[in-house]
C-alpha positions, 0 to 999 in steps of 0.5 A: 206950399207957401211957408205960412199957412193961413189960419181960421178966418183967413182959410175961409177967405180962400177959394175952394180950389185953393183950400183943396190944393193946400190940403193936398199939398200938406197931405203929400208933404206929410205923407198923410194917407189918413187924410186922403182916405178921409177925403175919399170917405167925405166925397159921398156926403159932400155930394149928398149935401149938394143934393146929389143923393143918387150920386152919393149912393152910387159912390158908396157902392162903387169905389172906382167912381170915388177915385174919379171923384177924388181926382176932381175934389178940388173943382166946382161944387164938390170943392165947395161942399168939401170946404169945411173938410179942407179948412179943418185939416189945414187948421189942425195940421199946419201949425207945425209947418 
């Protein structure tokens, strides 16, 4: 991870993939299992926000599909829908790194 994490508006300028990668890197560095759990819980809502209501309902009922989604949470439309989640995490937790 870079030695300086952008804040606020700078984070908003990053690609969804870069936000995902930075948030995951910070969570690994901090051993922040809570963030990873919160990400798993945010995926169905992000899918619903993209208009994939059936997929979101399926994800809620099937934990294994959530793990599959988790591995792709930094890609495509799902990453875009999770941007606010990543920005919030990076903004709140990167201040001391």
